[in-house]
C-alpha positions as CSV (number, residue, x, y, z in Angstrom):
1,M,-20.4,27.7,-82.6
2,K,-23.4,26.3,-80.8
3,P,-26.9,26.5,-82.2
4,C,-28.6,29.8,-81.5
5,S,-30.1,29.6,-78.1
6,I,-32.8,31.2,-75.9
7,L,-31.1,31.5,-72.5
8,T,-32.1,32.2,-69.0
9,I,-29.5,32.7,-66.2
10,G,-29.7,32.7,-62.4
11,N,-29.1,30.9,-59.2
12,F,-32.6,29.4,-59.1
13,D,-32.2,28.6,-55.4
14,G,-35.3,26.6,-54.4
15,V,-36.5,26.5,-58.0
16,H,-39.7,28.2,-56.9
17,V,-42.9,29.2,-58.7
18,G,-41.3,32.4,-60.0
19,H,-38.4,30.4,-61.5
20,A,-40.8,27.9,-63.0
21,H,-42.8,30.7,-64.7
22,I,-39.7,32.0,-66.5
23,I,-38.4,28.5,-67.4
24,N,-41.8,27.4,-68.8
25,H,-42.2,30.6,-70.8
26,L,-38.7,30.0,-72.3
27,I,-39.6,26.4,-73.2
28,K,-42.8,27.5,-74.9
29,F,-41.0,30.3,-76.8
30,A,-38.3,27.9,-78.0
31,S,-40.7,25.2,-79.1
32,S,-43.6,27.0,-80.7
33,Y,-43.7,29.3,-83.7
34,A,-47.2,30.4,-82.8
35,Y,-46.0,31.4,-79.4
36,R,-43.1,33.3,-80.7
37,K,-45.3,35.2,-83.2
38,E,-47.7,36.2,-80.4
39,F,-44.9,37.2,-78.1
40,F,-43.4,39.6,-80.7
41,E,-46.8,41.0,-81.5
42,Q,-47.1,41.9,-77.8
43,N,-43.4,43.1,-77.5
44,K,-42.8,44.8,-80.8
45,E,-39.8,46.8,-79.5
46,L,-37.9,43.5,-79.1
47,A,-38.4,42.2,-82.7
48,P,-35.5,44.3,-84.2
49,Q,-33.0,42.7,-81.7
50,Y,-34.1,39.1,-82.4
51,H,-32.0,38.0,-85.4
52,L,-33.5,34.5,-85.9
53,D,-36.2,33.6,-88.4
54,L,-39.4,33.2,-86.4
55,Q,-40.0,29.8,-87.9
56,T,-36.7,28.5,-86.6
57,N,-37.0,26.7,-83.2
58,P,-34.0,27.8,-81.1
59,A,-32.4,25.7,-78.4
60,S,-33.8,26.2,-74.9
61,C,-30.9,26.6,-72.4
62,L,-30.5,27.4,-68.7
63,L,-27.3,28.5,-67.1
64,T,-26.8,28.5,-63.3
65,F,-23.9,29.0,-61.0
66,T,-22.0,26.9,-58.5
67,P,-21.2,27.7,-55.8
68,H,-23.7,30.4,-55.1
69,P,-22.2,33.8,-55.8
70,A,-23.1,35.0,-52.3
71,S,-20.8,32.3,-50.7
72,V,-17.9,33.3,-53.0
73,L,-18.4,37.0,-52.3
74,G,-18.3,36.5,-48.6
75,N,-22.0,36.7,-47.6
76,K,-21.8,34.5,-44.5
77,F,-25.5,35.0,-43.8
78,Y,-26.5,33.2,-47.0
79,I,-27.9,29.7,-46.5
80,P,-29.3,27.8,-49.5
81,L,-32.8,26.2,-49.8
82,M,-31.4,23.1,-51.6
83,T,-28.2,21.4,-52.4
84,H,-26.6,22.1,-55.8
85,E,-27.3,18.4,-56.7
86,N,-31.0,18.7,-55.9
87,R,-31.2,22.1,-57.6
88,L,-29.6,20.7,-60.8
89,Q,-31.9,17.6,-60.8
90,T,-35.0,19.7,-60.3
91,L,-34.0,22.0,-63.2
92,K,-33.3,19.0,-65.4
93,D,-36.9,17.8,-64.8
94,F,-38.1,20.7,-67.0
95,S,-38.2,20.0,-70.7
96,L,-35.1,22.2,-71.4
97,Q,-32.6,21.1,-74.1
98,S,-29.7,22.1,-72.0
99,V,-29.0,22.8,-68.3
100,E,-25.4,24.0,-67.7
101,T,-23.5,24.9,-64.6
102,L,-21.0,27.8,-64.7
103,P,-18.3,27.7,-62.0
104,F,-18.5,31.0,-60.1
105,T,-15.1,32.3,-58.9
106,R,-13.8,35.6,-57.6
107,E,-12.1,36.1,-60.9
108,F,-15.3,35.5,-62.8
109,S,-17.1,38.0,-60.4
110,Q,-14.8,40.7,-61.7
111,K,-16.2,40.5,-65.2
112,S,-18.3,43.6,-66.3
113,S,-21.8,43.0,-67.5
114,E,-20.5,43.8,-71.0
115,E,-17.8,41.2,-70.8
116,F,-20.3,38.7,-69.5
117,C,-22.7,39.4,-72.4
118,E,-19.8,39.0,-74.9
119,F,-19.1,35.6,-73.2
120,L,-22.7,34.5,-73.6
121,V,-22.6,35.3,-77.3
122,K,-19.3,33.5,-77.8
123,E,-20.1,30.4,-75.8
124,Y,-23.9,30.1,-76.2
125,N,-24.7,32.0,-79.4
126,V,-27.6,33.6,-77.5
127,A,-30.4,35.1,-79.5
128,M,-32.8,35.9,-76.6
129,L,-32.1,36.4,-72.9
130,F,-34.9,35.8,-70.5
131,I,-34.3,37.2,-67.0
132,G,-36.2,37.8,-63.8
133,H,-37.4,41.3,-62.8
134,D,-34.5,41.8,-60.3
135,F,-31.7,40.0,-62.2
136,K,-28.3,41.7,-62.0
137,I,-25.0,40.5,-63.5
138,G,-21.4,41.7,-63.5
139,H,-19.4,43.7,-61.0
140,D,-21.3,46.7,-62.2
141,R,-24.6,45.0,-61.3
142,A,-26.3,45.6,-64.6
143,G,-30.1,44.9,-64.9
144,E,-32.6,45.0,-67.7
145,E,-31.8,48.5,-69.0
146,K,-28.0,48.0,-69.3
147,L,-28.4,44.4,-70.6
148,T,-30.7,45.7,-73.3
149,E,-28.0,48.1,-74.4
150,H,-25.5,45.2,-74.5
151,G,-28.0,43.1,-76.4
152,K,-28.2,45.7,-79.1
153,K,-24.5,45.8,-79.4
154,F,-24.0,42.0,-79.5
155,G,-27.1,41.0,-81.4
156,F,-29.6,39.5,-78.9
157,A,-32.9,40.6,-77.3
158,V,-33.5,40.8,-73.6
159,Y,-36.9,40.2,-71.9
160,A,-37.4,40.8,-68.2
161,H,-40.4,38.9,-66.7
162,E,-42.7,40.6,-64.3
163,P,-42.5,39.1,-60.8
164,V,-44.9,36.3,-59.8
165,R,-46.9,37.2,-56.8
166,L,-49.0,35.6,-54.1
167,E,-52.7,36.5,-53.8
168,N,-51.8,39.2,-51.3
169,D,-49.6,40.8,-54.0
170,E,-46.3,39.8,-52.2
171,I,-43.5,39.0,-54.7
172,I,-42.3,35.4,-54.6
173,S,-38.6,35.1,-54.0
174,S,-36.0,32.8,-52.5
175,T,-35.4,35.4,-49.8
176,K,-39.1,35.4,-48.9
177,I,-39.1,31.6,-48.7
178,R,-36.2,31.6,-46.3
179,E,-37.9,34.2,-44.1
180,A,-41.1,32.1,-44.1
181,L,-39.3,28.9,-43.1
182,L,-37.4,30.7,-40.3
183,A,-40.7,32.0,-39.0
184,G,-42.3,28.6,-39.2
185,N,-44.8,29.7,-41.9
186,I,-44.6,26.4,-43.8
187,Q,-47.8,26.9,-45.9
188,K,-46.5,30.2,-47.2
189,A,-43.0,28.8,-48.0
190,N,-44.6,25.8,-49.7
191,T,-47.0,28.0,-51.8
192,M,-44.0,30.0,-53.0
193,L,-42.0,26.8,-53.8
194,G,-44.9,25.1,-55.5
195,R,-44.1,22.0,-53.4
196,A,-43.3,21.0,-49.9
197,Y,-39.9,22.1,-48.4
198,T,-37.6,19.2,-47.8
199,L,-34.5,18.3,-45.8
200,S,-32.6,15.0,-46.4
201,G,-29.8,13.2,-44.8
202,T,-28.6,10.1,-43.1
203,V,-30.4,8.7,-40.0
204,E,-28.1,8.9,-37.0
205,H,-28.2,7.5,-33.5
206,G,-29.8,10.1,-31.2
207,F,-30.3,10.1,-27.5
208,N,-31.8,6.6,-27.4
209,R,-34.8,7.7,-25.3
210,G,-37.5,8.1,-27.9
211,G,-38.6,4.4,-27.9
212,K,-37.5,3.5,-24.4
213,L,-38.8,6.5,-22.4
214,L,-41.6,7.9,-24.6
215,G,-42.9,5.2,-26.8
216,F,-42.2,7.4,-29.8
217,P,-39.1,6.0,-31.6
218,T,-37.5,8.7,-33.8
219,A,-35.2,8.9,-36.9
220,N,-32.6,11.4,-36.0
221,L,-31.3,13.5,-38.9
222,L,-28.0,15.4,-38.9
223,E,-28.6,19.1,-39.5
224,E,-27.4,20.1,-43.0
225,T,-26.0,23.3,-44.3
226,L,-29.5,24.2,-45.6
227,I,-32.2,26.4,-44.1
228,V,-33.8,24.6,-41.2
229,P,-37.3,25.7,-40.3
230,K,-38.1,27.4,-37.0
231,N,-37.9,25.2,-33.9
232,G,-41.1,23.4,-33.3
233,V,-43.1,20.2,-34.1
234,Y,-44.2,19.7,-37.7
235,A,-46.5,17.3,-39.6
236,T,-44.2,15.8,-42.2
237,K,-44.0,13.1,-44.9
238,V,-41.0,10.8,-45.1
239,K,-39.3,9.0,-48.0
240,I,-36.8,6.2,-47.1
241,F,-34.2,5.4,-49.7
242,D,-33.9,1.8,-48.9
243,P,-34.9,-1.1,-51.2
244,R,-37.2,-2.5,-48.5
245,F,-39.4,0.6,-48.7
246,M,-39.3,1.3,-52.5
247,K,-41.6,0.2,-55.3
248,N,-40.4,0.4,-58.9
249,K,-37.3,2.2,-57.7
250,Q,-39.5,4.9,-56.1
251,P,-39.7,5.4,-52.3
252,E,-42.9,4.9,-50.5
253,I,-44.3,7.9,-48.6
254,F,-44.8,7.6,-44.8
255,Y,-46.6,10.0,-42.6
256,G,-44.9,11.4,-39.5
257,M,-44.1,14.3,-37.3
258,T,-40.8,16.0,-36.9
259,N,-39.4,17.9,-33.9
260,I,-36.8,20.6,-34.5
261,G,-35.1,22.1,-31.5
262,F,-33.3,21.5,-28.2
263,N,-35.7,19.2,-26.5
264,P,-36.1,21.6,-23.5
265,T,-37.7,18.9,-21.4
266,F,-34.4,17.1,-21.4
267,N,-32.2,20.2,-21.3
268,N,-30.3,19.4,-24.5
269,N,-27.6,21.9,-25.5
270,A,-27.6,20.9,-29.2
271,R,-30.3,21.3,-31.8
272,S,-31.6,18.1,-33.3
273,I,-34.0,17.1,-36.1
274,E,-36.1,14.0,-34.9
275,T,-38.8,12.4,-36.9
276,F,-41.4,9.9,-35.6
277,I,-42.7,7.8,-38.5
278,F,-46.2,6.6,-37.9
279,D,-47.0,2.9,-37.9
280,F,-43.4,2.1,-38.7
281,D,-41.0,-0.4,-36.9
282,A,-37.8,-1.0,-38.8
283,D,-34.1,-0.3,-38.3
284,I,-33.1,2.5,-40.7
285,Y,-29.9,3.7,-39.1
286,D,-27.4,4.9,-41.7
287,T,-30.2,5.1,-44.3
288,E,-30.9,8.2,-46.4
289,I,-34.3,9.7,-45.8
290,E,-36.1,12.8,-47.1
291,I,-38.5,14.8,-44.9
292,S,-41.0,17.1,-46.4
293,F,-42.6,19.8,-44.2
294,H,-46.4,20.4,-44.4
295,H,-47.8,22.0,-41.2
296,L,-46.4,23.6,-38.0
297,L,-48.3,21.8,-35.2
298,R,-46.9,23.8,-32.3
299,E,-44.0,25.7,-30.9
300,E,-41.3,23.9,-28.9
301,K,-42.0,23.9,-25.2
302,K,-40.7,22.5,-21.9
303,F,-42.9,20.0,-20.1
304,N,-43.1,19.4,-16.4
305,S,-43.1,15.6,-16.6
306,L,-42.6,12.7,-19.0
307,Q,-46.3,12.0,-18.7
308,E,-47.2,15.5,-19.8
309,L,-44.8,15.2,-22.8
310,I,-46.2,11.8,-23.8
311,A,-49.8,13.2,-23.7
312,Q,-48.8,16.1,-25.9
313,L,-47.0,13.8,-28.3
314,T,-50.1,11.7,-28.6
315,D,-52.2,14.8,-29.4
316,D,-49.5,15.9,-31.9
317,K,-49.7,12.5,-33.7
318,H,-53.5,12.7,-33.9
319,N,-53.3,16.3,-35.2
320,A,-50.6,15.5,-37.7
321,Q,-52.5,12.5,-39.1
322,K,-55.6,14.6,-39.4
323,L,-53.8,17.3,-41.3
324,L,-51.8,15.0,-43.6
325,T,-54.7,12.8,-44.5
326,G,-57.4,15.5,-44.6
327,N,-59.6,13.4,-42.3
């Protein structure tokens, strides 16, 4: 049997500020006797369910799912905030002793919460389960109250964290982040994430008019199966994963602006993601780049002439530089 573990479970889509709060609490609990002692002084009702000696440091473990349960259960409206690979890497950047992925299948979704808890005890020797305030598991959708009952039966304690909120008292959640991105509210999304929202992909050939017609050559990114922010023009930062633009294996950061939309001035019928990288002149076709979104500069609009569009793009560049540099 594995060493007794302190475990948290979830989808962790976006690995936002609320997720980080739970994970960091779990890490402190697992690594500090003083922290555990203080925790149980504040949560005396949980002490009888915790069967480890307080002076024993348990293993800190995180369990997540792939693919996302919503996609398996047929929620066609669910679009993730990050790829599974990026989510896993972000989770592994925390000081957890173990990050594991559990394959989520229709068969697995039929487990009851009691069967799932029995599985956790058998596979992970769980001593304490940390969950979010709205966590539900099993086909019976059990939350804190039911899981606490199961914990008493199988010998582990359950602690549900209070939600983390913005200054306006709004609860931070992956759903709220998606809503903010789709509304173009980048600052709100980034505050909830604790970092800038990113999209990454391979630079593709576009309409071949950026440099020739406008004087603003762009890197054209294929739209991924992730949430794409609302159509408009954004101040962005760009990482280029090419040895020419990396130092000590880390990509340099370039400033730029990104247009998301249909380019109504040119009557396009397909949405595109085009990024103009400031003070940059190199061929990066077929190169992997990452775009981080920082400010919505303006809504997408149709211009009456190329000259009017070029004048607006010049203003956009100036505004983006001002916002990104703080000058």
